[in-house]
mmCIF file of the N, C-alpha and C atoms, coordinates in Angstrom:
data_MODEL
# 
_entry.id   MODEL 
# 
loop_
_atom_site.group_PDB 
_atom_site.id 
_atom_site.type_symbol 
_atom_site.label_atom_id 
_atom_site.label_alt_id 
_atom_site.label_comp_id 
_atom_site.label_asym_id 
_atom_site.label_entity_id 
_atom_site.label_seq_id 
_atom_site.pdbx_PDB_ins_code 
_atom_site.Cartn_x 
_atom_site.Cartn_y 
_atom_site.Cartn_z 
_atom_site.occupancy 
_atom_site.B_iso_or_equiv 
_atom_site.pdbx_formal_charge 
_atom_site.auth_seq_id 
_atom_site.auth_comp_id 
_atom_site.auth_asym_id 
_atom_site.auth_atom_id 
_atom_site.pdbx_PDB_model_num 
ATOM 1   N N  . MET A 1 1  ? -0.374 -22.527 7.399   1.00 0.00 ? 1  MET A N  1 
ATOM 2   C CA . MET A 1 1  ? 0.149  -22.892 6.989   1.00 0.00 ? 1  MET A CA 1 
ATOM 3   C C  . MET A 1 1  ? 0.055  -22.959 5.386   1.00 0.00 ? 1  MET A C  1 
ATOM 4   N N  . HIS A 1 2  ? -0.761 -22.795 4.820   1.00 0.00 ? 2  HIS A N  1 
ATOM 5   C CA . HIS A 1 2  ? -1.131 -22.776 3.542   1.00 0.00 ? 2  HIS A CA 1 
ATOM 6   C C  . HIS A 1 2  ? -1.050 -21.308 2.936   1.00 0.00 ? 2  HIS A C  1 
ATOM 7   N N  . THR A 1 3  ? 0.023  -20.851 2.237   1.00 0.00 ? 3  THR A N  1 
ATOM 8   C CA . THR A 1 3  ? 0.689  -19.416 1.410   1.00 0.00 ? 3  THR A CA 1 
ATOM 9   C C  . THR A 1 3  ? 0.089  -19.667 0.010   1.00 0.00 ? 3  THR A C  1 
ATOM 10  N N  . PRO A 1 4  ? -0.375 -18.450 -0.584  1.00 0.00 ? 4  PRO A N  1 
ATOM 11  C CA . PRO A 1 4  ? -0.409 -18.832 -2.235  1.00 0.00 ? 4  PRO A CA 1 
ATOM 12  C C  . PRO A 1 4  ? 0.869  -18.024 -2.538  1.00 0.00 ? 4  PRO A C  1 
ATOM 13  N N  . PHE A 1 5  ? 1.117  -18.369 -3.940  1.00 0.00 ? 5  PHE A N  1 
ATOM 14  C CA . PHE A 1 5  ? 2.006  -18.149 -4.286  1.00 0.00 ? 5  PHE A CA 1 
ATOM 15  C C  . PHE A 1 5  ? 1.760  -18.148 -6.078  1.00 0.00 ? 5  PHE A C  1 
ATOM 16  N N  . ASP A 1 6  ? 2.684  -17.087 -6.676  1.00 0.00 ? 6  ASP A N  1 
ATOM 17  C CA . ASP A 1 6  ? 2.705  -16.958 -8.092  1.00 0.00 ? 6  ASP A CA 1 
ATOM 18  C C  . ASP A 1 6  ? 4.067  -17.267 -8.646  1.00 0.00 ? 6  ASP A C  1 
ATOM 19  N N  . ASN A 1 7  ? 3.639  -17.936 -9.698  1.00 0.00 ? 7  ASN A N  1 
ATOM 20  C CA . ASN A 1 7  ? 5.094  -18.154 -10.427 1.00 0.00 ? 7  ASN A CA 1 
ATOM 21  C C  . ASN A 1 7  ? 5.025  -18.511 -12.134 1.00 0.00 ? 7  ASN A C  1 
ATOM 22  N N  . SER A 1 8  ? 5.942  -17.886 -12.769 1.00 0.00 ? 8  SER A N  1 
ATOM 23  C CA . SER A 1 8  ? 5.960  -17.789 -13.883 1.00 0.00 ? 8  SER A CA 1 
ATOM 24  C C  . SER A 1 8  ? 6.827  -19.537 -14.741 1.00 0.00 ? 8  SER A C  1 
ATOM 25  N N  . THR A 1 9  ? 7.390  -20.262 -14.192 1.00 0.00 ? 9  THR A N  1 
ATOM 26  C CA . THR A 1 9  ? 7.710  -21.603 -14.708 1.00 0.00 ? 9  THR A CA 1 
ATOM 27  C C  . THR A 1 9  ? 6.868  -22.139 -15.628 1.00 0.00 ? 9  THR A C  1 
ATOM 28  N N  . SER A 1 10 ? 7.166  -22.431 -16.578 1.00 0.00 ? 10 SER A N  1 
ATOM 29  C CA . SER A 1 10 ? 6.871  -23.717 -17.771 1.00 0.00 ? 10 SER A CA 1 
ATOM 30  C C  . SER A 1 10 ? 7.339  -24.384 -18.570 1.00 0.00 ? 10 SER A C  1 
ATOM 31  N N  . ASP A 1 11 ? 6.701  -25.313 -19.077 1.00 0.00 ? 11 ASP A N  1 
ATOM 32  C CA . ASP A 1 11 ? 7.420  -26.154 -19.710 1.00 0.00 ? 11 ASP A CA 1 
ATOM 33  C C  . ASP A 1 11 ? 7.306  -25.939 -21.191 1.00 0.00 ? 11 ASP A C  1 
ATOM 34  N N  . ALA A 1 12 ? 7.924  -26.874 -22.012 1.00 0.00 ? 12 ALA A N  1 
ATOM 35  C CA . ALA A 1 12 ? 7.943  -26.475 -23.541 1.00 0.00 ? 12 ALA A CA 1 
ATOM 36  C C  . ALA A 1 12 ? 6.307  -26.178 -24.049 1.00 0.00 ? 12 ALA A C  1 
ATOM 37  N N  . SER A 1 13 ? 5.508  -26.851 -23.840 1.00 0.00 ? 13 SER A N  1 
ATOM 38  C CA . SER A 1 13 ? 3.683  -26.968 -24.161 1.00 0.00 ? 13 SER A CA 1 
ATOM 39  C C  . SER A 1 13 ? 3.213  -25.739 -23.312 1.00 0.00 ? 13 SER A C  1 
ATOM 40  N N  . GLY A 1 14 ? 3.897  -25.030 -22.589 1.00 0.00 ? 14 GLY A N  1 
ATOM 41  C CA . GLY A 1 14 ? 3.356  -23.606 -21.773 1.00 0.00 ? 14 GLY A CA 1 
ATOM 42  C C  . GLY A 1 14 ? 2.811  -23.958 -20.443 1.00 0.00 ? 14 GLY A C  1 
ATOM 43  N N  . ALA A 1 15 ? 2.446  -25.237 -19.934 1.00 0.00 ? 15 ALA A N  1 
ATOM 44  C CA . ALA A 1 15 ? 1.994  -25.671 -18.337 1.00 0.00 ? 15 ALA A CA 1 
ATOM 45  C C  . ALA A 1 15 ? 3.176  -24.987 -17.737 1.00 0.00 ? 15 ALA A C  1 
ATOM 46  N N  . ARG A 1 16 ? 2.670  -24.223 -16.542 1.00 0.00 ? 16 ARG A N  1 
ATOM 47  C CA . ARG A 1 16 ? 3.559  -23.515 -15.427 1.00 0.00 ? 16 ARG A CA 1 
ATOM 48  C C  . ARG A 1 16 ? 3.646  -25.231 -14.300 1.00 0.00 ? 16 ARG A C  1 
ATOM 49  N N  . ILE A 1 17 ? 4.602  -25.740 -14.390 1.00 0.00 ? 17 ILE A N  1 
ATOM 50  C CA . ILE A 1 17 ? 5.000  -26.753 -13.617 1.00 0.00 ? 17 ILE A CA 1 
ATOM 51  C C  . ILE A 1 17 ? 5.608  -26.536 -12.140 1.00 0.00 ? 17 ILE A C  1 
ATOM 52  N N  . VAL A 1 18 ? 4.921  -27.251 -11.328 1.00 0.00 ? 18 VAL A N  1 
ATOM 53  C CA . VAL A 1 18 ? 5.777  -27.290 -9.980  1.00 0.00 ? 18 VAL A CA 1 
ATOM 54  C C  . VAL A 1 18 ? 5.667  -28.600 -9.168  1.00 0.00 ? 18 VAL A C  1 
ATOM 55  N N  . TYR A 1 19 ? 6.604  -28.634 -8.314  1.00 0.00 ? 19 TYR A N  1 
ATOM 56  C CA . TYR A 1 19 ? 6.849  -30.175 -8.156  1.00 0.00 ? 19 TYR A CA 1 
ATOM 57  C C  . TYR A 1 19 ? 6.443  -30.140 -6.185  1.00 0.00 ? 19 TYR A C  1 
ATOM 58  N N  . VAL A 1 20 ? 6.044  -31.230 -6.310  1.00 0.00 ? 20 VAL A N  1 
ATOM 59  C CA . VAL A 1 20 ? 5.259  -31.568 -4.511  1.00 0.00 ? 20 VAL A CA 1 
ATOM 60  C C  . VAL A 1 20 ? 6.546  -32.482 -4.131  1.00 0.00 ? 20 VAL A C  1 
ATOM 61  N N  . LYS A 1 21 ? 7.018  -32.286 -3.086  1.00 0.00 ? 21 LYS A N  1 
ATOM 62  C CA . LYS A 1 21 ? 7.865  -33.383 -2.288  1.00 0.00 ? 21 LYS A CA 1 
ATOM 63  C C  . LYS A 1 21 ? 7.650  -33.731 -0.918  1.00 0.00 ? 21 LYS A C  1 
ATOM 64  N N  . THR A 1 22 ? 7.891  -34.511 -0.299  1.00 0.00 ? 22 THR A N  1 
ATOM 65  C CA . THR A 1 22 ? 7.455  -35.029 1.279   1.00 0.00 ? 22 THR A CA 1 
ATOM 66  C C  . THR A 1 22 ? 8.730  -33.878 1.391   1.00 0.00 ? 22 THR A C  1 
ATOM 67  N N  . VAL A 1 23 ? 8.498  -33.448 2.842   1.00 0.00 ? 23 VAL A N  1 
ATOM 68  C CA . VAL A 1 23 ? 9.520  -32.536 3.837   1.00 0.00 ? 23 VAL A CA 1 
ATOM 69  C C  . VAL A 1 23 ? 9.663  -33.448 5.125   1.00 0.00 ? 23 VAL A C  1 
ATOM 70  N N  . ALA A 1 24 ? 10.580 -33.569 5.723   1.00 0.00 ? 24 ALA A N  1 
ATOM 71  C CA . ALA A 1 24 ? 10.279 -33.648 7.299   1.00 0.00 ? 24 ALA A CA 1 
ATOM 72  C C  . ALA A 1 24 ? 10.440 -32.866 7.861   1.00 0.00 ? 24 ALA A C  1 
ATOM 73  N N  . VAL A 1 25 ? 9.492  -32.605 8.755   1.00 0.00 ? 25 VAL A N  1 
ATOM 74  C CA . VAL A 1 25 ? 9.320  -31.406 9.901   1.00 0.00 ? 25 VAL A CA 1 
ATOM 75  C C  . VAL A 1 25 ? 10.733 -31.536 10.823  1.00 0.00 ? 25 VAL A C  1 
ATOM 76  N N  . GLY A 1 26 ? 11.703 -32.439 10.680  1.00 0.00 ? 26 GLY A N  1 
ATOM 77  C CA . GLY A 1 26 ? 12.638 -31.994 11.493  1.00 0.00 ? 26 GLY A CA 1 
ATOM 78  C C  . GLY A 1 26 ? 13.960 -30.895 10.514  1.00 0.00 ? 26 GLY A C  1 
ATOM 79  N N  . ASP A 1 27 ? 13.436 -30.829 9.287   1.00 0.00 ? 27 ASP A N  1 
ATOM 80  C CA . ASP A 1 27 ? 14.248 -30.362 8.341   1.00 0.00 ? 27 ASP A CA 1 
ATOM 81  C C  . ASP A 1 27 ? 13.877 -28.934 8.110   1.00 0.00 ? 27 ASP A C  1 
ATOM 82  N N  . LEU A 1 28 ? 12.435 -28.446 8.905   1.00 0.00 ? 28 LEU A N  1 
ATOM 83  C CA . LEU A 1 28 ? 12.110 -27.468 8.646   1.00 0.00 ? 28 LEU A CA 1 
ATOM 84  C C  . LEU A 1 28 ? 12.734 -26.363 9.422   1.00 0.00 ? 28 LEU A C  1 
ATOM 85  N N  . PRO A 1 29 ? 12.515 -24.804 9.266   1.00 0.00 ? 29 PRO A N  1 
ATOM 86  C CA . PRO A 1 29 ? 13.129 -24.296 10.269  1.00 0.00 ? 29 PRO A CA 1 
ATOM 87  C C  . PRO A 1 29 ? 12.026 -24.228 12.040  1.00 0.00 ? 29 PRO A C  1 
ATOM 88  N N  . LYS A 1 30 ? 12.678 -23.866 13.073  1.00 0.00 ? 30 LYS A N  1 
ATOM 89  C CA . LYS A 1 30 ? 12.524 -23.941 14.325  1.00 0.00 ? 30 LYS A CA 1 
ATOM 90  C C  . LYS A 1 30 ? 10.370 -23.529 14.736  1.00 0.00 ? 30 LYS A C  1 
ATOM 91  N N  . ASP A 1 31 ? 10.154 -22.111 13.800  1.00 0.00 ? 31 ASP A N  1 
ATOM 92  C CA . ASP A 1 31 ? 8.670  -21.569 14.209  1.00 0.00 ? 31 ASP A CA 1 
ATOM 93  C C  . ASP A 1 31 ? 7.914  -22.518 12.753  1.00 0.00 ? 31 ASP A C  1 
ATOM 94  N N  . MET A 1 32 ? 8.382  -23.274 12.164  1.00 0.00 ? 32 MET A N  1 
ATOM 95  C CA . MET A 1 32 ? 7.487  -24.036 10.719  1.00 0.00 ? 32 MET A CA 1 
ATOM 96  C C  . MET A 1 32 ? 6.845  -25.546 11.704  1.00 0.00 ? 32 MET A C  1 
ATOM 97  N N  . GLN A 1 33 ? 8.384  -26.074 12.663  1.00 0.00 ? 33 GLN A N  1 
ATOM 98  C CA . GLN A 1 33 ? 8.123  -26.998 13.418  1.00 0.00 ? 33 GLN A CA 1 
ATOM 99  C C  . GLN A 1 33 ? 6.924  -26.930 14.339  1.00 0.00 ? 33 GLN A C  1 
ATOM 100 N N  . ALA A 1 34 ? 6.748  -25.650 14.648  1.00 0.00 ? 34 ALA A N  1 
ATOM 101 C CA . ALA A 1 34 ? 5.854  -25.629 16.234  1.00 0.00 ? 34 ALA A CA 1 
ATOM 102 C C  . ALA A 1 34 ? 4.754  -25.564 15.464  1.00 0.00 ? 34 ALA A C  1 
ATOM 103 N N  . SER A 1 35 ? 4.450  -25.481 14.314  1.00 0.00 ? 35 SER A N  1 
ATOM 104 C CA . SER A 1 35 ? 3.058  -24.989 13.641  1.00 0.00 ? 35 SER A CA 1 
ATOM 105 C C  . SER A 1 35 ? 2.858  -26.172 12.789  1.00 0.00 ? 35 SER A C  1 
ATOM 106 N N  . ALA A 1 36 ? 3.665  -27.302 13.053  1.00 0.00 ? 36 ALA A N  1 
ATOM 107 C CA . ALA A 1 36 ? 3.680  -28.771 12.373  1.00 0.00 ? 36 ALA A CA 1 
ATOM 108 C C  . ALA A 1 36 ? 2.386  -30.193 13.216  1.00 0.00 ? 36 ALA A C  1 
ATOM 109 N N  . GLU A 1 37 ? 1.928  -29.144 14.456  1.00 0.00 ? 37 GLU A N  1 
ATOM 110 C CA . GLU A 1 37 ? 0.996  -30.039 15.054  1.00 0.00 ? 37 GLU A CA 1 
ATOM 111 C C  . GLU A 1 37 ? 1.162  -31.404 15.201  1.00 0.00 ? 37 GLU A C  1 
ATOM 112 N N  . GLY A 1 38 ? 2.566  -31.799 15.330  1.00 0.00 ? 38 GLY A N  1 
ATOM 113 C CA . GLY A 1 38 ? 2.637  -33.550 15.804  1.00 0.00 ? 38 GLY A CA 1 
ATOM 114 C C  . GLY A 1 38 ? 3.172  -34.276 14.407  1.00 0.00 ? 38 GLY A C  1 
ATOM 115 N N  . ARG A 1 39 ? 3.139  -33.549 13.401  1.00 0.00 ? 39 ARG A N  1 
ATOM 116 C CA . ARG A 1 39 ? 3.555  -34.352 12.416  1.00 0.00 ? 39 ARG A CA 1 
ATOM 117 C C  . ARG A 1 39 ? 4.811  -35.019 11.983  1.00 0.00 ? 39 ARG A C  1 
ATOM 118 N N  . GLU A 1 40 ? 4.798  -35.719 11.395  1.00 0.00 ? 40 GLU A N  1 
ATOM 119 C CA . GLU A 1 40 ? 6.544  -36.392 11.040  1.00 0.00 ? 40 GLU A CA 1 
ATOM 120 C C  . GLU A 1 40 ? 6.757  -35.568 9.388   1.00 0.00 ? 40 GLU A C  1 
ATOM 121 N N  . GLN A 1 41 ? 5.872  -35.502 8.795   1.00 0.00 ? 41 GLN A N  1 
ATOM 122 C CA . GLN A 1 41 ? 6.008  -34.951 7.469   1.00 0.00 ? 41 GLN A CA 1 
ATOM 123 C C  . GLN A 1 41 ? 5.154  -33.966 7.176   1.00 0.00 ? 41 GLN A C  1 
ATOM 124 N N  . LEU A 1 42 ? 5.440  -33.109 6.172   1.00 0.00 ? 42 LEU A N  1 
ATOM 125 C CA . LEU A 1 42 ? 4.658  -32.156 5.342   1.00 0.00 ? 42 LEU A CA 1 
ATOM 126 C C  . LEU A 1 42 ? 4.857  -32.352 3.824   1.00 0.00 ? 42 LEU A C  1 
ATOM 127 N N  . TYR A 1 43 ? 4.493  -31.721 3.160   1.00 0.00 ? 43 TYR A N  1 
ATOM 128 C CA . TYR A 1 43 ? 4.525  -31.369 1.536   1.00 0.00 ? 43 TYR A CA 1 
ATOM 129 C C  . TYR A 1 43 ? 4.896  -29.722 1.480   1.00 0.00 ? 43 TYR A C  1 
ATOM 130 N N  . ALA A 1 44 ? 5.913  -30.270 0.090   1.00 0.00 ? 44 ALA A N  1 
ATOM 131 C CA . ALA A 1 44 ? 6.285  -28.615 0.121   1.00 0.00 ? 44 ALA A CA 1 
ATOM 132 C C  . ALA A 1 44 ? 5.676  -28.456 -1.578  1.00 0.00 ? 44 ALA A C  1 
ATOM 133 N N  . VAL A 1 45 ? 5.799  -27.712 -2.037  1.00 0.00 ? 45 VAL A N  1 
ATOM 134 C CA . VAL A 1 45 ? 5.596  -27.030 -3.011  1.00 0.00 ? 45 VAL A CA 1 
ATOM 135 C C  . VAL A 1 45 ? 6.770  -26.127 -3.784  1.00 0.00 ? 45 VAL A C  1 
ATOM 136 N N  . HIS A 1 46 ? 7.596  -26.433 -5.078  1.00 0.00 ? 46 HIS A N  1 
ATOM 137 C CA . HIS A 1 46 ? 8.804  -25.947 -5.674  1.00 0.00 ? 46 HIS A CA 1 
ATOM 138 C C  . HIS A 1 46 ? 8.598  -25.580 -6.561  1.00 0.00 ? 46 HIS A C  1 
ATOM 139 N N  . ASP A 1 47 ? 9.421  -24.523 -7.403  1.00 0.00 ? 47 ASP A N  1 
ATOM 140 C CA . ASP A 1 47 ? 9.048  -24.448 -8.416  1.00 0.00 ? 47 ASP A CA 1 
ATOM 141 C C  . ASP A 1 47 ? 10.494 -25.127 -9.224  1.00 0.00 ? 47 ASP A C  1 
ATOM 142 N N  . ALA A 1 48 ? 10.375 -24.666 -10.178 1.00 0.00 ? 48 ALA A N  1 
ATOM 143 C CA . ALA A 1 48 ? 11.449 -25.345 -11.347 1.00 0.00 ? 48 ALA A CA 1 
ATOM 144 C C  . ALA A 1 48 ? 13.209 -25.212 -10.892 1.00 0.00 ? 48 ALA A C  1 
ATOM 145 N N  . GLU A 1 49 ? 13.065 -23.608 -10.352 1.00 0.00 ? 49 GLU A N  1 
ATOM 146 C CA . GLU A 1 49 ? 14.268 -23.531 -9.649  1.00 0.00 ? 49 GLU A CA 1 
ATOM 147 C C  . GLU A 1 49 ? 14.376 -23.950 -8.672  1.00 0.00 ? 49 GLU A C  1 
ATOM 148 N N  . GLY A 1 50 ? 13.686 -24.519 -8.163  1.00 0.00 ? 50 GLY A N  1 
ATOM 149 C CA . GLY A 1 50 ? 13.768 -25.257 -6.515  1.00 0.00 ? 50 GLY A CA 1 
ATOM 150 C C  . GLY A 1 50 ? 13.618 -24.225 -5.446  1.00 0.00 ? 50 GLY A C  1 
ATOM 151 N N  . GLU A 1 51 ? 12.504 -22.985 -5.588  1.00 0.00 ? 51 GLU A N  1 
ATOM 152 C CA . GLU A 1 51 ? 12.386 -22.448 -4.662  1.00 0.00 ? 51 GLU A CA 1 
ATOM 153 C C  . GLU A 1 51 ? 11.311 -23.040 -4.050  1.00 0.00 ? 51 GLU A C  1 
ATOM 154 N N  . GLN A 1 52 ? 11.083 -22.796 -2.590  1.00 0.00 ? 52 GLN A N  1 
ATOM 155 C CA . GLN A 1 52 ? 10.202 -23.385 -2.092  1.00 0.00 ? 52 GLN A CA 1 
ATOM 156 C C  . GLN A 1 52 ? 8.951  -21.947 -2.082  1.00 0.00 ? 52 GLN A C  1 
ATOM 157 N N  . LEU A 1 53 ? 7.731  -22.905 -2.492  1.00 0.00 ? 53 LEU A N  1 
ATOM 158 C CA . LEU A 1 53 ? 6.481  -22.036 -2.527  1.00 0.00 ? 53 LEU A CA 1 
ATOM 159 C C  . LEU A 1 53 ? 5.515  -22.359 -1.437  1.00 0.00 ? 53 LEU A C  1 
ATOM 160 N N  . ALA A 1 54 ? 5.196  -23.257 -1.520  1.00 0.00 ? 54 ALA A N  1 
ATOM 161 C CA . ALA A 1 54 ? 4.236  -23.623 -0.211  1.00 0.00 ? 54 ALA A CA 1 
ATOM 162 C C  . ALA A 1 54 ? 4.353  -24.953 0.878   1.00 0.00 ? 54 ALA A C  1 
ATOM 163 N N  . VAL A 1 55 ? 4.252  -24.962 1.759   1.00 0.00 ? 55 VAL A N  1 
ATOM 164 C CA . VAL A 1 55 ? 4.269  -25.958 2.359   1.00 0.00 ? 55 VAL A CA 1 
ATOM 165 C C  . VAL A 1 55 ? 2.947  -26.365 2.738   1.00 0.00 ? 55 VAL A C  1 
ATOM 166 N N  . VAL A 1 56 ? 2.392  -27.321 3.087   1.00 0.00 ? 56 VAL A N  1 
ATOM 167 C CA . VAL A 1 56 ? 0.862  -27.477 3.566   1.00 0.00 ? 56 VAL A CA 1 
ATOM 168 C C  . VAL A 1 56 ? 0.837  -29.454 4.041   1.00 0.00 ? 56 VAL A C  1 
ATOM 169 N N  . THR A 1 57 ? 0.046  -28.944 4.586   1.00 0.00 ? 57 THR A N  1 
ATOM 170 C CA . THR A 1 57 ? -0.298 -30.587 5.435   1.00 0.00 ? 57 THR A CA 1 
ATOM 171 C C  . THR A 1 57 ? -0.382 -31.896 5.177   1.00 0.00 ? 57 THR A C  1 
ATOM 172 N N  . ASP A 1 58 ? -1.122 -31.819 3.543   1.00 0.00 ? 58 ASP A N  1 
ATOM 173 C CA . ASP A 1 58 ? -1.017 -33.365 3.261   1.00 0.00 ? 58 ASP A CA 1 
ATOM 174 C C  . ASP A 1 58 ? -1.035 -33.304 1.294   1.00 0.00 ? 58 ASP A C  1 
ATOM 175 N N  . ARG A 1 59 ? -0.296 -34.582 0.647   1.00 0.00 ? 59 ARG A N  1 
ATOM 176 C CA . ARG A 1 59 ? -0.078 -34.808 -0.281  1.00 0.00 ? 59 ARG A CA 1 
ATOM 177 C C  . ARG A 1 59 ? -1.820 -33.716 -1.644  1.00 0.00 ? 59 ARG A C  1 
ATOM 178 N N  . LYS A 1 60 ? -2.519 -34.439 -1.006  1.00 0.00 ? 60 LYS A N  1 
ATOM 179 C CA . LYS A 1 60 ? -3.759 -33.972 -1.789  1.00 0.00 ? 60 LYS A CA 1 
ATOM 180 C C  . LYS A 1 60 ? -3.646 -32.929 -2.047  1.00 0.00 ? 60 LYS A C  1 
ATOM 181 N N  . LEU A 1 61 ? -3.756 -31.736 -0.688  1.00 0.00 ? 61 LEU A N  1 
ATOM 182 C CA . LEU A 1 61 ? -3.553 -30.607 -0.464  1.00 0.00 ? 61 LEU A CA 1 
ATOM 183 C C  . LEU A 1 61 ? -3.066 -29.805 -1.537  1.00 0.00 ? 61 LEU A C  1 
ATOM 184 N N  . ALA A 1 62 ? -1.659 -30.274 -1.331  1.00 0.00 ? 62 ALA A N  1 
ATOM 185 C CA . ALA A 1 62 ? -0.638 -29.672 -2.234  1.00 0.00 ? 62 ALA A CA 1 
ATOM 186 C C  . ALA A 1 62 ? -0.754 -29.529 -4.048  1.00 0.00 ? 62 ALA A C  1 
ATOM 187 N N  . PHE A 1 63 ? -1.262 -31.040 -4.372  1.00 0.00 ? 63 PHE A N  1 
ATOM 188 C CA . PHE A 1 63 ? -2.015 -30.780 -5.494  1.00 0.00 ? 63 PHE A CA 1 
ATOM 189 C C  . PHE A 1 63 ? -3.037 -30.032 -5.890  1.00 0.00 ? 63 PHE A C  1 
ATOM 190 N N  . VAL A 1 64 ? -3.879 -30.025 -4.853  1.00 0.00 ? 64 VAL A N  1 
ATOM 191 C CA . VAL A 1 64 ? -4.956 -28.931 -5.248  1.00 0.00 ? 64 VAL A CA 1 
ATOM 192 C C  . VAL A 1 64 ? -4.957 -27.537 -5.047  1.00 0.00 ? 64 VAL A C  1 
ATOM 193 N N  . LEU A 1 65 ? -3.636 -27.221 -4.481  1.00 0.00 ? 65 LEU A N  1 
ATOM 194 C CA . LEU A 1 65 ? -3.429 -25.827 -4.162  1.00 0.00 ? 65 LEU A CA 1 
ATOM 195 C C  . LEU A 1 65 ? -2.551 -25.414 -5.717  1.00 0.00 ? 65 LEU A C  1 
ATOM 196 N N  . ALA A 1 66 ? -1.824 -26.440 -5.927  1.00 0.00 ? 66 ALA A N  1 
ATOM 197 C CA . ALA A 1 66 ? -1.072 -25.937 -7.358  1.00 0.00 ? 66 ALA A CA 1 
ATOM 198 C C  . ALA A 1 66 ? -1.979 -25.578 -8.720  1.00 0.00 ? 66 ALA A C  1 
ATOM 199 N N  . ARG A 1 67 ? -2.799 -26.722 -8.592  1.00 0.00 ? 67 ARG A N  1 
ATOM 200 C CA . ARG A 1 67 ? -4.132 -26.277 -9.459  1.00 0.00 ? 67 ARG A CA 1 
ATOM 201 C C  . ARG A 1 67 ? -4.754 -25.631 -9.337  1.00 0.00 ? 67 ARG A C  1 
ATOM 202 N N  . GLN A 1 68 ? -4.821 -25.199 -8.043  1.00 0.00 ? 68 GLN A N  1 
ATOM 203 C CA . GLN A 1 68 ? -5.643 -24.001 -7.945  1.00 0.00 ? 68 GLN A CA 1 
ATOM 204 C C  . GLN A 1 68 ? -4.971 -22.780 -8.654  1.00 0.00 ? 68 GLN A C  1 
ATOM 205 N N  . ASN A 1 69 ? -3.976 -22.720 -8.584  1.00 0.00 ? 69 ASN A N  1 
ATOM 206 C CA . ASN A 1 69 ? -3.012 -21.464 -9.067  1.00 0.00 ? 69 ASN A CA 1 
ATOM 207 C C  . ASN A 1 69 ? -2.693 -21.380 -10.423 1.00 0.00 ? 69 ASN A C  1 
ATOM 208 N N  . ASP A 1 70 ? -3.468 -22.801 -11.166 1.00 0.00 ? 70 ASP A N  1 
ATOM 209 C CA . ASP A 1 70 ? -3.175 -22.837 -12.282 1.00 0.00 ? 70 ASP A CA 1 
ATOM 210 C C  . ASP A 1 70 ? -1.586 -23.540 -12.961 1.00 0.00 ? 70 ASP A C  1 
ATOM 211 N N  . PHE A 1 71 ? -0.937 -24.237 -11.905 1.00 0.00 ? 71 PHE A N  1 
ATOM 212 C CA . PHE A 1 71 ? 0.215  -25.405 -11.976 1.00 0.00 ? 71 PHE A CA 1 
ATOM 213 C C  . PHE A 1 71 ? -0.493 -26.334 -12.391 1.00 0.00 ? 71 PHE A C  1 
ATOM 214 N N  . SER A 1 72 ? 0.896  -27.087 -12.757 1.00 0.00 ? 72 SER A N  1 
ATOM 215 C CA . SER A 1 72 ? 0.826  -28.552 -13.217 1.00 0.00 ? 72 SER A CA 1 
ATOM 216 C C  . SER A 1 72 ? 1.257  -29.128 -12.326 1.00 0.00 ? 72 SER A C  1 
ATOM 217 N N  . PRO A 1 73 ? 1.028  -29.437 -11.417 1.00 0.00 ? 73 PRO A N  1 
ATOM 218 C CA . PRO A 1 73 ? 2.023  -30.418 -10.041 1.00 0.00 ? 73 PRO A CA 1 
ATOM 219 C C  . PRO A 1 73 ? 2.701  -31.601 -10.607 1.00 0.00 ? 73 PRO A C  1 
ATOM 220 N N  . VAL A 1 74 ? 3.787  -32.072 -10.004 1.00 0.00 ? 74 VAL A N  1 
ATOM 221 C CA . VAL A 1 74 ? 4.588  -33.303 -10.403 1.00 0.00 ? 74 VAL A CA 1 
ATOM 222 C C  . VAL A 1 74 ? 4.906  -33.525 -9.272  1.00 0.00 ? 74 VAL A C  1 
ATOM 223 N N  . ALA A 1 75 ? 5.113  -35.112 -8.923  1.00 0.00 ? 75 ALA A N  1 
ATOM 224 C CA . ALA A 1 75 ? 5.133  -35.492 -7.386  1.00 0.00 ? 75 ALA A CA 1 
ATOM 225 C C  . ALA A 1 75 ? 6.650  -35.914 -7.935  1.00 0.00 ? 75 ALA A C  1 
ATOM 226 N N  . VAL A 1 76 ? 7.809  -35.721 -6.537  1.00 0.00 ? 76 VAL A N  1 
ATOM 227 C CA . VAL A 1 76 ? 9.128  -35.635 -6.828  1.00 0.00 ? 76 VAL A CA 1 
ATOM 228 C C  . VAL A 1 76 ? 9.130  -37.007 -5.575  1.00 0.00 ? 76 VAL A C  1 
ATOM 229 N N  . HIS A 1 77 ? 9.583  -37.958 -6.249  1.00 0.00 ? 77 HIS A N  1 
ATOM 230 C CA . HIS A 1 77 ? 10.274 -39.379 -5.374  1.00 0.00 ? 77 HIS A CA 1 
ATOM 231 C C  . HIS A 1 77 ? 11.471 -39.021 -4.619  1.00 0.00 ? 77 HIS A C  1 
# 
């Protein structure tokens, strides 16, 4: 469930922004649902255009993944 990604989306200051949001497992494709290991929600990382870049098991991991790839993560409520 850990997928590396690269994207060049940046804001006016040059920071590359990605968005972290909660995703219901039931809304994911069947193959991803099967690997969710009983979880009801996962966390998706999206670029500014809305493209899903990664899906991980917890919020903290989503932020760490983004920062390790030189992105500035922002939570979506």
